[in-house]
C-alpha angles and dihedrals in degrees: 000000000000120000116234116267110259126210093251092063125081116229119209124216089262092058094250116144119229126199118277114280091237090060096046102046139046123201111225123215088254090059094250117131121226136162120270089243091059090049092051090051091049091049092049092050091048091054092042091057092053091051095048095046091070096043106038121061090193093054090046091051090049091050091048091049090052091049090049089050089060103264116143119237096266093045091051091049091048091052091047090049091051090050091049091050089052090051091048090050091051092050093049096046096045098036092234124142120243112270118192095206093051094043095052110029115182112271116261116239119217 
């Protein structure tokens, strides 16, 4: 037996009910709307970057380079988190173990 459609649910043109909007989306401080899953991933990356900054000299050097380039703290952490996700993806897809020297090669000077 189907429950009646409440006001807080969206109804598509086919009559299918979708989850309440409040459960599907999260409003960020910037006003942008994203899914709760995306926010959890962003939160995990944010914490991951703090943990790696104290343990990885390469990650710390990358963060410091981004700060020197003019990025604010959160932007530098976001870039570092994106780089870490890329490295994790590479390790998972190729089956290789994480290697600090390959992950953070010294910057090239030109």
